[in-house]
Backbone as XML, in Angstrom:
<?xml version="1.0"?>
<chain id="A" units="angstrom">
  <residue number="1" name="MET">
    <atom name="N" x="0.080" y="22.835" z="29.728"/>
    <atom name="CA" x="-0.144" y="21.610" z="29.180"/>
    <atom name="C" x="-1.166" y="22.477" z="28.072"/>
  </residue>
  <residue number="2" name="ASP">
    <atom name="N" x="-1.409" y="22.027" z="26.517"/>
    <atom name="CA" x="-2.399" y="22.851" z="25.854"/>
    <atom name="C" x="-3.999" y="21.735" z="26.081"/>
  </residue>
  <residue number="3" name="ASP">
    <atom name="N" x="-5.225" y="23.034" z="26.285"/>
    <atom name="CA" x="-6.145" y="22.254" z="26.659"/>
    <atom name="C" x="-6.872" y="21.351" z="25.677"/>
  </residue>
  <residue number="4" name="GLN">
    <atom name="N" x="-6.342" y="21.654" z="24.265"/>
    <atom name="CA" x="-6.652" y="20.426" z="23.201"/>
    <atom name="C" x="-6.130" y="19.331" z="23.318"/>
  </residue>
  <residue number="5" name="ALA">
    <atom name="N" x="-4.721" y="19.071" z="23.784"/>
    <atom name="CA" x="-3.443" y="18.519" z="23.484"/>
    <atom name="C" x="-4.036" y="16.984" z="24.464"/>
  </residue>
  <residue number="6" name="GLU">
    <atom name="N" x="-4.632" y="18.192" z="26.259"/>
    <atom name="CA" x="-5.053" y="16.797" z="26.942"/>
    <atom name="C" x="-6.280" y="16.465" z="26.619"/>
  </residue>
  <residue number="7" name="LEU">
    <atom name="N" x="-6.926" y="17.382" z="26.234"/>
    <atom name="CA" x="-8.654" y="16.168" z="25.268"/>
    <atom name="C" x="-8.275" y="15.508" z="24.323"/>
  </residue>
  <residue number="8" name="ARG">
    <atom name="N" x="-6.708" y="15.794" z="23.291"/>
    <atom name="CA" x="-6.434" y="14.271" z="22.827"/>
    <atom name="C" x="-5.718" y="13.145" z="23.290"/>
  </residue>
  <residue number="9" name="ARG">
    <atom name="N" x="-5.488" y="13.132" z="24.396"/>
    <atom name="CA" x="-4.514" y="12.517" z="25.533"/>
    <atom name="C" x="-5.782" y="11.978" z="25.864"/>
  </residue>
  <residue number="10" name="ARG">
    <atom name="N" x="-6.976" y="12.275" z="26.522"/>
    <atom name="CA" x="-7.996" y="11.819" z="27.190"/>
    <atom name="C" x="-8.708" y="10.625" z="26.286"/>
  </residue>
  <residue number="11" name="TYR">
    <atom name="N" x="-8.846" y="11.376" z="24.776"/>
    <atom name="CA" x="-9.400" y="11.023" z="23.804"/>
    <atom name="C" x="-8.532" y="9.200" z="23.073"/>
  </residue>
  <residue number="12" name="ARG">
    <atom name="N" x="-6.737" y="9.506" z="23.731"/>
    <atom name="CA" x="-6.709" y="8.503" z="22.862"/>
    <atom name="C" x="-6.516" y="6.906" z="24.338"/>
  </residue>
  <residue number="13" name="ALA">
    <atom name="N" x="-6.641" y="7.685" z="25.484"/>
    <atom name="CA" x="-6.876" y="6.298" z="26.317"/>
    <atom name="C" x="-8.574" y="6.182" z="26.364"/>
  </residue>
  <residue number="14" name="TRP">
    <atom name="N" x="-9.401" y="6.841" z="26.121"/>
    <atom name="CA" x="-10.181" y="6.206" z="26.193"/>
    <atom name="C" x="-10.428" y="4.972" z="24.725"/>
  </residue>
  <residue number="15" name="SER">
    <atom name="N" x="-9.591" y="5.341" z="23.863"/>
    <atom name="CA" x="-9.997" y="4.550" z="22.504"/>
    <atom name="C" x="-8.915" y="3.765" z="22.427"/>
  </residue>
  <residue number="16" name="ARG">
    <atom name="N" x="-7.718" y="3.559" z="23.447"/>
    <atom name="CA" x="-7.322" y="2.275" z="23.282"/>
    <atom name="C" x="-8.091" y="1.271" z="24.608"/>
  </residue>
  <residue number="17" name="ALA">
    <atom name="N" x="-8.851" y="1.647" z="25.960"/>
    <atom name="CA" x="-9.561" y="0.827" z="26.601"/>
    <atom name="C" x="-10.577" y="0.210" z="25.474"/>
  </residue>
  <residue number="18" name="VAL">
    <atom name="N" x="-11.086" y="0.865" z="24.581"/>
    <atom name="CA" x="-12.068" y="0.609" z="24.065"/>
    <atom name="C" x="-12.241" y="-0.710" z="23.071"/>
  </residue>
  <residue number="19" name="ALA">
    <atom name="N" x="-10.400" y="-0.339" z="22.405"/>
    <atom name="CA" x="-9.756" y="-1.339" z="21.454"/>
    <atom name="C" x="-9.636" y="-2.710" z="22.015"/>
  </residue>
  <residue number="20" name="ARG">
    <atom name="N" x="-9.007" y="-2.254" z="23.812"/>
    <atom name="CA" x="-9.031" y="-3.408" z="24.852"/>
    <atom name="C" x="-9.539" y="-4.654" z="25.176"/>
  </residue>
  <residue number="21" name="GLY">
    <atom name="N" x="-11.339" y="-3.672" z="24.746"/>
    <atom name="CA" x="-12.778" y="-4.844" z="25.458"/>
    <atom name="C" x="-13.241" y="-3.743" z="26.016"/>
  </residue>
  <residue number="22" name="GLU">
    <atom name="N" x="-12.848" y="-2.963" z="27.263"/>
    <atom name="CA" x="-13.467" y="-2.211" z="27.745"/>
    <atom name="C" x="-13.933" y="-1.866" z="27.454"/>
  </residue>
  <residue number="23" name="ARG">
    <atom name="N" x="-16.015" y="-1.326" z="28.097"/>
    <atom name="CA" x="-17.392" y="-0.386" z="28.103"/>
    <atom name="C" x="-16.929" y="0.326" z="28.365"/>
  </residue>
  <residue number="24" name="LEU">
    <atom name="N" x="-16.187" y="1.412" z="28.422"/>
    <atom name="CA" x="-16.514" y="2.657" z="28.742"/>
    <atom name="C" x="-17.327" y="3.842" z="27.781"/>
  </residue>
  <residue number="25" name="PRO">
    <atom name="N" x="-17.874" y="4.852" z="28.324"/>
    <atom name="CA" x="-18.709" y="5.826" z="27.874"/>
    <atom name="C" x="-17.761" y="6.523" z="27.578"/>
  </residue>
  <residue number="26" name="PHE">
    <atom name="N" x="-18.123" y="7.441" z="26.532"/>
    <atom name="CA" x="-17.388" y="8.012" z="25.294"/>
    <atom name="C" x="-17.344" y="9.255" z="26.562"/>
  </residue>
  <residue number="27" name="PRO">
    <atom name="N" x="-16.320" y="10.129" z="27.021"/>
    <atom name="CA" x="-15.900" y="11.238" z="27.693"/>
    <atom name="C" x="-16.264" y="11.989" z="26.907"/>
  </residue>
  <residue number="28" name="GLU">
    <atom name="N" x="-17.478" y="12.959" z="27.570"/>
    <atom name="CA" x="-17.845" y="14.142" z="26.703"/>
    <atom name="C" x="-17.461" y="15.114" z="26.888"/>
  </residue>
  <residue number="29" name="GLU">
    <atom name="N" x="-16.543" y="15.334" z="27.603"/>
    <atom name="CA" x="-15.131" y="16.584" z="27.348"/>
    <atom name="C" x="-14.435" y="16.123" z="26.287"/>
  </residue>
  <residue number="30" name="CYS">
    <atom name="N" x="-14.440" y="15.165" z="25.018"/>
    <atom name="CA" x="-13.891" y="14.833" z="23.682"/>
    <atom name="C" x="-15.317" y="15.536" z="22.874"/>
  </residue>
  <residue number="31" name="ARG">
    <atom name="N" x="-16.323" y="15.666" z="22.582"/>
    <atom name="CA" x="-17.456" y="15.503" z="22.298"/>
    <atom name="C" x="-17.305" y="16.597" z="21.115"/>
  </residue>
  <residue number="32" name="ASP">
    <atom name="N" x="-16.508" y="17.577" z="21.196"/>
    <atom name="CA" x="-16.375" y="18.410" z="20.459"/>
    <atom name="C" x="-14.505" y="18.447" z="19.840"/>
  </residue>
  <residue number="33" name="LEU">
    <atom name="N" x="-13.732" y="17.433" z="20.159"/>
    <atom name="CA" x="-12.774" y="17.035" z="20.232"/>
    <atom name="C" x="-12.676" y="17.602" z="18.143"/>
  </residue>
  <residue number="34" name="ARG">
    <atom name="N" x="-11.976" y="18.793" z="17.685"/>
    <atom name="CA" x="-11.876" y="18.222" z="16.645"/>
    <atom name="C" x="-9.962" y="17.717" z="16.480"/>
  </residue>
  <residue number="35" name="CYS">
    <atom name="N" x="-9.765" y="17.672" z="15.211"/>
    <atom name="CA" x="-8.473" y="17.132" z="14.725"/>
    <atom name="C" x="-7.309" y="17.939" z="14.930"/>
  </residue>
  <residue number="36" name="GLY">
    <atom name="N" x="-7.111" y="18.975" z="13.838"/>
    <atom name="CA" x="-6.182" y="19.934" z="15.428"/>
    <atom name="C" x="-5.059" y="20.476" z="14.255"/>
  </residue>
  <residue number="37" name="ALA">
    <atom name="N" x="-4.576" y="19.243" z="13.525"/>
    <atom name="CA" x="-3.783" y="19.312" z="12.520"/>
    <atom name="C" x="-3.162" y="20.269" z="11.767"/>
  </residue>
  <residue number="38" name="LYS">
    <atom name="N" x="-2.426" y="20.654" z="11.965"/>
    <atom name="CA" x="-2.494" y="22.058" z="10.555"/>
    <atom name="C" x="-2.117" y="21.713" z="9.093"/>
  </residue>
  <residue number="39" name="THR">
    <atom name="N" x="-3.143" y="22.749" z="8.523"/>
    <atom name="CA" x="-3.636" y="22.551" z="6.910"/>
    <atom name="C" x="-2.355" y="23.415" z="6.174"/>
  </residue>
  <residue number="40" name="ARG">
    <atom name="N" x="-2.443" y="23.071" z="5.168"/>
    <atom name="CA" x="-1.755" y="23.591" z="3.596"/>
    <atom name="C" x="-1.499" y="24.757" z="4.040"/>
  </residue>
  <residue number="41" name="ALA">
    <atom name="N" x="-2.832" y="25.345" z="4.472"/>
    <atom name="CA" x="-2.972" y="26.566" z="5.117"/>
    <atom name="C" x="-2.385" y="26.985" z="6.440"/>
  </residue>
  <residue number="42" name="GLY">
    <atom name="N" x="-2.098" y="26.376" z="7.009"/>
    <atom name="CA" x="-1.175" y="27.022" z="8.405"/>
    <atom name="C" x="-2.116" y="27.222" z="8.850"/>
  </residue>
  <residue number="43" name="THR">
    <atom name="N" x="-3.993" y="26.553" z="8.927"/>
    <atom name="CA" x="-5.223" y="26.743" z="9.761"/>
    <atom name="C" x="-5.268" y="25.383" z="10.679"/>
  </residue>
  <residue number="44" name="PRO">
    <atom name="N" x="-5.784" y="25.062" z="11.486"/>
    <atom name="CA" x="-6.325" y="23.802" z="12.295"/>
    <atom name="C" x="-7.462" y="23.148" z="11.340"/>
  </residue>
  <residue number="45" name="CYS">
    <atom name="N" x="-7.220" y="21.928" z="11.209"/>
    <atom name="CA" x="-8.195" y="21.018" z="10.879"/>
    <atom name="C" x="-9.093" y="20.958" z="11.492"/>
  </residue>
  <residue number="46" name="LYS">
    <atom name="N" x="-10.520" y="20.792" z="11.060"/>
    <atom name="CA" x="-11.591" y="21.354" z="11.524"/>
    <atom name="C" x="-12.230" y="19.719" z="12.260"/>
  </residue>
  <residue number="47" name="ARG">
    <atom name="N" x="-11.724" y="18.491" z="11.046"/>
    <atom name="CA" x="-12.649" y="17.839" z="10.996"/>
    <atom name="C" x="-13.309" y="16.506" z="12.201"/>
  </residue>
  <residue number="48" name="ARG">
    <atom name="N" x="-14.128" y="16.247" z="12.647"/>
    <atom name="CA" x="-14.663" y="15.402" z="13.533"/>
    <atom name="C" x="-13.840" y="13.923" z="14.040"/>
  </residue>
  <residue number="49" name="ASP">
    <atom name="N" x="-14.086" y="13.996" z="12.236"/>
    <atom name="CA" x="-14.608" y="11.864" z="12.313"/>
    <atom name="C" x="-12.885" y="11.436" z="12.603"/>
  </residue>
  <residue number="50" name="LEU">
    <atom name="N" x="-12.900" y="11.334" z="13.895"/>
    <atom name="CA" x="-11.571" y="11.476" z="14.240"/>
    <atom name="C" x="-11.017" y="9.438" z="14.102"/>
  </residue>
  <residue number="51" name="TYR">
    <atom name="N" x="-9.747" y="9.495" z="14.237"/>
    <atom name="CA" x="-9.646" y="7.519" z="14.613"/>
    <atom name="C" x="-8.779" y="7.919" z="16.216"/>
  </residue>
  <residue number="52" name="ALA">
    <atom name="N" x="-8.544" y="6.656" z="16.603"/>
    <atom name="CA" x="-7.648" y="6.293" z="17.317"/>
    <atom name="C" x="-6.357" y="7.618" z="17.773"/>
  </residue>
  <residue number="53" name="SER">
    <atom name="N" x="-5.870" y="7.855" z="16.606"/>
    <atom name="CA" x="-4.697" y="8.632" z="16.963"/>
    <atom name="C" x="-5.248" y="9.859" z="17.369"/>
  </residue>
  <residue number="54" name="GLY">
    <atom name="N" x="-6.806" y="10.143" z="17.207"/>
    <atom name="CA" x="-6.798" y="11.710" z="17.856"/>
    <atom name="C" x="-6.851" y="12.280" z="16.306"/>
  </residue>
  <residue number="55" name="ARG">
    <atom name="N" x="-6.218" y="12.439" z="15.399"/>
    <atom name="CA" x="-6.563" y="13.122" z="14.326"/>
    <atom name="C" x="-7.479" y="12.065" z="13.021"/>
  </residue>
  <residue number="56" name="CYS">
    <atom name="N" x="-7.964" y="13.358" z="11.854"/>
    <atom name="CA" x="-8.998" y="12.832" z="11.278"/>
    <atom name="C" x="-7.893" y="11.855" z="10.165"/>
  </residue>
  <residue number="57" name="HIS">
    <atom name="N" x="-9.083" y="11.516" z="9.193"/>
    <atom name="CA" x="-8.007" y="10.371" z="8.365"/>
    <atom name="C" x="-7.409" y="10.967" z="6.853"/>
  </residue>
  <residue number="58" name="LEU">
    <atom name="N" x="-7.191" y="12.398" z="7.061"/>
    <atom name="CA" x="-6.561" y="12.842" z="6.029"/>
    <atom name="C" x="-5.472" y="13.235" z="7.016"/>
  </residue>
  <residue number="59" name="HIS">
    <atom name="N" x="-5.201" y="13.520" z="8.229"/>
    <atom name="CA" x="-4.136" y="13.859" z="8.992"/>
    <atom name="C" x="-3.196" y="12.510" z="9.671"/>
  </residue>
  <residue number="60" name="GLY">
    <atom name="N" x="-4.010" y="12.372" z="9.499"/>
    <atom name="CA" x="-3.193" y="10.589" z="10.940"/>
    <atom name="C" x="-3.476" y="9.501" z="10.232"/>
  </residue>
  <residue number="61" name="GLY">
    <atom name="N" x="-4.137" y="9.330" z="9.087"/>
    <atom name="CA" x="-4.080" y="7.725" z="8.530"/>
    <atom name="C" x="-2.602" y="6.629" z="9.009"/>
  </residue>
  <residue number="62" name="ALA">
    <atom name="N" x="-3.240" y="5.274" z="7.878"/>
    <atom name="CA" x="-1.717" y="4.731" z="7.770"/>
    <atom name="C" x="-0.718" y="5.175" z="7.396"/>
  </residue>
  <residue number="63" name="SER">
    <atom name="N" x="0.577" y="5.036" z="8.054"/>
    <atom name="CA" x="1.682" y="5.689" z="6.968"/>
    <atom name="C" x="1.839" y="4.874" z="5.725"/>
  </residue>
  <residue number="64" name="THR">
    <atom name="N" x="1.792" y="5.000" z="4.779"/>
    <atom name="CA" x="2.563" y="4.456" z="3.762"/>
    <atom name="C" x="3.594" y="3.852" z="3.688"/>
  </residue>
  <residue number="65" name="GLY">
    <atom name="N" x="5.187" y="4.310" z="4.714"/>
    <atom name="CA" x="6.124" y="3.849" z="4.797"/>
    <atom name="C" x="6.854" y="4.981" z="4.289"/>
  </residue>
  <residue number="66" name="PRO">
    <atom name="N" x="8.481" y="5.204" z="4.482"/>
    <atom name="CA" x="9.371" y="5.396" z="4.151"/>
    <atom name="C" x="9.893" y="5.999" z="2.444"/>
  </residue>
  <residue number="67" name="LYS">
    <atom name="N" x="9.220" y="7.352" z="2.003"/>
    <atom name="CA" x="9.106" y="7.741" z="0.672"/>
    <atom name="C" x="10.594" y="7.362" z="0.217"/>
  </residue>
  <residue number="68" name="SER">
    <atom name="N" x="11.823" y="8.158" z="1.353"/>
    <atom name="CA" x="12.747" y="8.068" z="1.074"/>
    <atom name="C" x="13.608" y="7.192" z="2.151"/>
  </residue>
  <residue number="69" name="GLY">
    <atom name="N" x="14.822" y="7.778" z="1.766"/>
    <atom name="CA" x="16.438" y="7.262" z="2.209"/>
    <atom name="C" x="16.571" y="5.590" z="2.541"/>
  </residue>
  <residue number="70" name="PRO">
    <atom name="N" x="17.427" y="4.794" z="3.716"/>
    <atom name="CA" x="17.646" y="3.611" z="3.372"/>
    <atom name="C" x="16.205" y="2.244" z="4.017"/>
  </residue>
  <residue number="71" name="ARG">
    <atom name="N" x="15.349" y="3.087" z="4.325"/>
    <atom name="CA" x="13.922" y="2.119" z="4.499"/>
    <atom name="C" x="13.099" y="2.200" z="3.284"/>
  </residue>
  <residue number="72" name="ALA">
    <atom name="N" x="13.459" y="3.304" z="2.120"/>
    <atom name="CA" x="12.483" y="3.197" z="1.137"/>
    <atom name="C" x="12.376" y="2.090" z="0.153"/>
  </residue>
  <residue number="73" name="LYS">
    <atom name="N" x="11.130" y="1.013" z="0.032"/>
    <atom name="CA" x="11.176" y="0.792" z="-1.017"/>
    <atom name="C" x="11.849" y="0.639" z="-2.580"/>
  </residue>
  <residue number="74" name="ARG">
    <atom name="N" x="12.218" y="0.057" z="-3.104"/>
    <atom name="CA" x="12.899" y="0.740" z="-4.283"/>
    <atom name="C" x="12.291" y="-0.241" z="-5.748"/>
  </residue>
  <residue number="75" name="PRO">
    <atom name="N" x="11.678" y="0.238" z="-6.484"/>
    <atom name="CA" x="11.721" y="-0.245" z="-7.496"/>
    <atom name="C" x="12.483" y="-1.660" z="-8.501"/>
  </residue>
  <residue number="76" name="GLU">
    <atom name="N" x="11.719" y="-2.598" z="-8.434"/>
    <atom name="CA" x="13.078" y="-3.804" z="-8.583"/>
    <atom name="C" x="12.920" y="-3.905" z="-10.022"/>
  </residue>
  <residue number="77" name="PRO">
    <atom name="N" x="14.817" y="-3.576" z="-10.717"/>
    <atom name="CA" x="14.282" y="-3.814" z="-11.817"/>
    <atom name="C" x="13.968" y="-4.055" z="-12.950"/>
  </residue>
  <residue number="78" name="PRO">
    <atom name="N" x="13.383" y="-4.500" z="-14.250"/>
    <atom name="CA" x="12.954" y="-5.883" z="-14.690"/>
    <atom name="C" x="13.426" y="-6.874" z="-15.479"/>
  </residue>
  <residue number="79" name="ARG">
    <atom name="N" x="12.785" y="-7.948" z="-15.098"/>
    <atom name="CA" x="13.578" y="-9.352" z="-15.384"/>
    <atom name="C" x="13.971" y="-8.985" z="-16.716"/>
  </residue>
  <residue number="80" name="GLU">
    <atom name="N" x="15.626" y="-9.808" z="-17.024"/>
    <atom name="CA" x="15.870" y="-9.790" z="-18.475"/>
    <atom name="C" x="15.411" y="-11.314" z="-18.924"/>
  </residue>
  <residue number="81" name="GLU">
    <atom name="N" x="14.933" y="-11.348" z="-19.834"/>
    <atom name="CA" x="14.376" y="-12.787" z="-19.994"/>
    <atom name="C" x="14.300" y="-12.697" z="-21.472"/>
  </residue>
  <residue number="82" name="PRO">
    <atom name="N" x="14.527" y="-14.073" z="-22.134"/>
    <atom name="CA" x="14.734" y="-14.324" z="-23.706"/>
    <atom name="C" x="13.601" y="-13.869" z="-23.912"/>
  </residue>
  <residue number="83" name="PRO">
    <atom name="N" x="13.399" y="-14.166" z="-25.304"/>
    <atom name="CA" x="12.307" y="-13.549" z="-26.322"/>
    <atom name="C" x="11.781" y="-15.093" z="-26.330"/>
  </residue>
  <residue number="84" name="TYR">
    <atom name="N" x="10.238" y="-15.124" z="-26.344"/>
    <atom name="CA" x="9.237" y="-16.695" z="-26.251"/>
    <atom name="C" x="10.239" y="-16.660" z="-27.724"/>
  </residue>
  <residue number="85" name="ASP">
    <atom name="N" x="10.508" y="-17.863" z="-28.390"/>
    <atom name="CA" x="11.033" y="-19.051" z="-29.432"/>
    <atom name="C" x="10.145" y="-20.224" z="-29.431"/>
  </residue>
  <residue number="86" name="PRO">
    <atom name="N" x="9.146" y="-19.749" z="-30.385"/>
    <atom name="CA" x="8.350" y="-20.898" z="-30.477"/>
    <atom name="C" x="9.318" y="-22.421" z="-31.577"/>
  </residue>
  <residue number="87" name="ALA">
    <atom name="N" x="10.882" y="-22.079" z="-32.014"/>
    <atom name="CA" x="11.371" y="-23.169" z="-32.788"/>
    <atom name="C" x="12.048" y="-24.164" z="-31.250"/>
  </residue>
  <residue number="88" name="THR">
    <atom name="N" x="11.722" y="-23.471" z="-30.117"/>
    <atom name="CA" x="12.776" y="-24.343" z="-29.009"/>
    <atom name="C" x="11.360" y="-24.389" z="-28.508"/>
  </residue>
  <residue number="89" name="ASN">
    <atom name="N" x="10.218" y="-24.505" z="-27.911"/>
    <atom name="CA" x="8.825" y="-25.082" z="-27.995"/>
    <atom name="C" x="8.625" y="-26.283" z="-28.183"/>
  </residue>
  <residue number="90" name="PRO">
    <atom name="N" x="8.527" y="-27.225" z="-27.103"/>
    <atom name="CA" x="9.021" y="-28.442" z="-27.482"/>
    <atom name="C" x="7.076" y="-28.909" z="-28.117"/>
  </residue>
  <residue number="91" name="GLU">
    <atom name="N" x="6.454" y="-28.036" z="-27.530"/>
    <atom name="CA" x="4.514" y="-28.322" z="-27.850"/>
    <atom name="C" x="4.460" y="-28.792" z="-28.808"/>
  </residue>
  <residue number="92" name="VAL">
    <atom name="N" x="5.648" y="-27.099" z="-29.603"/>
    <atom name="CA" x="5.150" y="-26.782" z="-30.981"/>
    <atom name="C" x="5.838" y="-27.772" z="-32.312"/>
  </residue>
  <residue number="93" name="LEU">
    <atom name="N" x="6.690" y="-28.154" z="-30.987"/>
    <atom name="CA" x="7.828" y="-29.299" z="-32.453"/>
    <atom name="C" x="6.886" y="-30.658" z="-32.323"/>
  </residue>
  <residue number="94" name="ASP">
    <atom name="N" x="6.293" y="-30.557" z="-31.745"/>
    <atom name="CA" x="5.808" y="-32.230" z="-31.592"/>
    <atom name="C" x="3.941" y="-31.509" z="-32.750"/>
  </residue>
  <residue number="95" name="ALA">
    <atom name="N" x="3.782" y="-31.351" z="-31.763"/>
    <atom name="CA" x="2.761" y="-30.578" z="-33.162"/>
    <atom name="C" x="3.457" y="-30.792" z="-34.744"/>
  </residue>
  <residue number="96" name="LEU">
    <atom name="N" x="4.090" y="-29.841" z="-34.671"/>
    <atom name="CA" x="4.746" y="-29.736" z="-35.968"/>
    <atom name="C" x="4.641" y="-31.621" z="-36.592"/>
  </residue>
  <residue number="97" name="ARG">
    <atom name="N" x="5.419" y="-32.106" z="-35.544"/>
    <atom name="CA" x="5.759" y="-33.562" z="-36.214"/>
    <atom name="C" x="4.578" y="-34.172" z="-36.167"/>
  </residue>
  <residue number="98" name="ARG">
    <atom name="N" x="3.700" y="-33.978" z="-35.679"/>
    <atom name="CA" x="2.519" y="-34.343" z="-35.826"/>
    <atom name="C" x="1.505" y="-34.376" z="-37.126"/>
  </residue>
  <residue number="99" name="GLN">
    <atom name="N" x="2.119" y="-33.561" z="-37.760"/>
    <atom name="CA" x="1.524" y="-32.774" z="-39.142"/>
    <atom name="C" x="2.287" y="-33.409" z="-39.846"/>
  </residue>
  <residue number="100" name="GLY">
    <atom name="N" x="3.539" y="-33.884" z="-39.685"/>
    <atom name="CA" x="4.209" y="-34.315" z="-41.132"/>
    <atom name="C" x="5.629" y="-33.582" z="-40.918"/>
  </residue>
  <residue number="101" name="ILE">
    <atom name="N" x="5.711" y="-32.275" z="-40.956"/>
    <atom name="CA" x="6.702" y="-31.293" z="-41.027"/>
    <atom name="C" x="7.932" y="-31.627" z="-40.560"/>
  </residue>
  <residue number="102" name="PRO">
    <atom name="N" x="9.301" y="-31.675" z="-41.261"/>
    <atom name="CA" x="10.344" y="-32.048" z="-40.745"/>
    <atom name="C" x="10.469" y="-31.158" z="-40.341"/>
  </residue>
  <residue number="103" name="VAL">
    <atom name="N" x="11.311" y="-31.103" z="-38.192"/>
    <atom name="CA" x="11.543" y="-30.195" z="-37.488"/>
    <atom name="C" x="13.347" y="-29.446" z="-36.972"/>
  </residue>
  <residue number="104" name="GLY">
    <atom name="N" x="14.196" y="-30.945" z="-37.835"/>
    <atom name="CA" x="15.523" y="-31.317" z="-37.165"/>
    <atom name="C" x="16.125" y="-30.148" z="-37.416"/>
  </residue>
  <residue number="105" name="ASP">
    <atom name="N" x="16.739" y="-28.836" z="-37.577"/>
    <atom name="CA" x="17.343" y="-28.201" z="-37.321"/>
    <atom name="C" x="16.565" y="-26.740" z="-37.630"/>
  </residue>
  <residue number="106" name="LEU">
    <atom name="N" x="14.984" y="-26.624" z="-37.184"/>
    <atom name="CA" x="14.421" y="-25.259" z="-37.451"/>
    <atom name="C" x="14.616" y="-23.939" z="-36.545"/>
  </residue>
  <residue number="107" name="ALA">
    <atom name="N" x="15.340" y="-24.035" z="-35.157"/>
    <atom name="CA" x="15.489" y="-22.744" z="-35.519"/>
    <atom name="C" x="16.744" y="-22.472" z="-35.536"/>
  </residue>
  <residue number="108" name="GLU">
    <atom name="N" x="17.621" y="-23.244" z="-35.915"/>
    <atom name="CA" x="18.711" y="-22.724" z="-37.156"/>
    <atom name="C" x="17.810" y="-21.552" z="-38.814"/>
  </residue>
  <residue number="109" name="ARG">
    <atom name="N" x="16.617" y="-22.753" z="-39.319"/>
    <atom name="CA" x="16.059" y="-21.986" z="-40.543"/>
    <atom name="C" x="15.134" y="-21.092" z="-40.504"/>
  </residue>
  <residue number="110" name="VAL">
    <atom name="N" x="15.398" y="-20.861" z="-39.118"/>
    <atom name="CA" x="14.218" y="-19.782" z="-38.736"/>
    <atom name="C" x="14.636" y="-18.406" z="-38.773"/>
  </residue>
  <residue number="111" name="ARG">
    <atom name="N" x="13.999" y="-17.859" z="-39.426"/>
    <atom name="CA" x="15.056" y="-15.942" z="-38.562"/>
    <atom name="C" x="13.646" y="-15.293" z="-38.143"/>
  </residue>
  <residue number="112" name="TYR">
    <atom name="N" x="13.998" y="-15.018" z="-37.064"/>
    <atom name="CA" x="13.367" y="-13.762" z="-36.305"/>
    <atom name="C" x="13.489" y="-12.246" z="-36.791"/>
  </residue>
  <residue number="113" name="ARG">
    <atom name="N" x="12.940" y="-11.896" z="-36.603"/>
    <atom name="CA" x="13.904" y="-10.183" z="-37.232"/>
    <atom name="C" x="13.163" y="-9.019" z="-35.982"/>
  </residue>
</chain>
């Protein structure tokens, strides 16, 4: 097994134990452990700020979910709502009636373009 892989395994075991509440000292052999993920340039990542997974926040962060396939979240189509029509709003009709404006067939008399 690769030396870095063994160190990463020990680091993850320590991290899981700390998450469970155990108070263990940090393993000294993991002190210089680096992320090691392959970058776009093809070189290993040199960051030392590691998550419990043993990778840095650029290479081992939380997944945002599948981007494609059957489990990918698809955007919902916009809802088809009828446009707002004040001639059918009861509050508007009541306000017009209070002002003495006849509103009998207002919806048919008003034409919106």
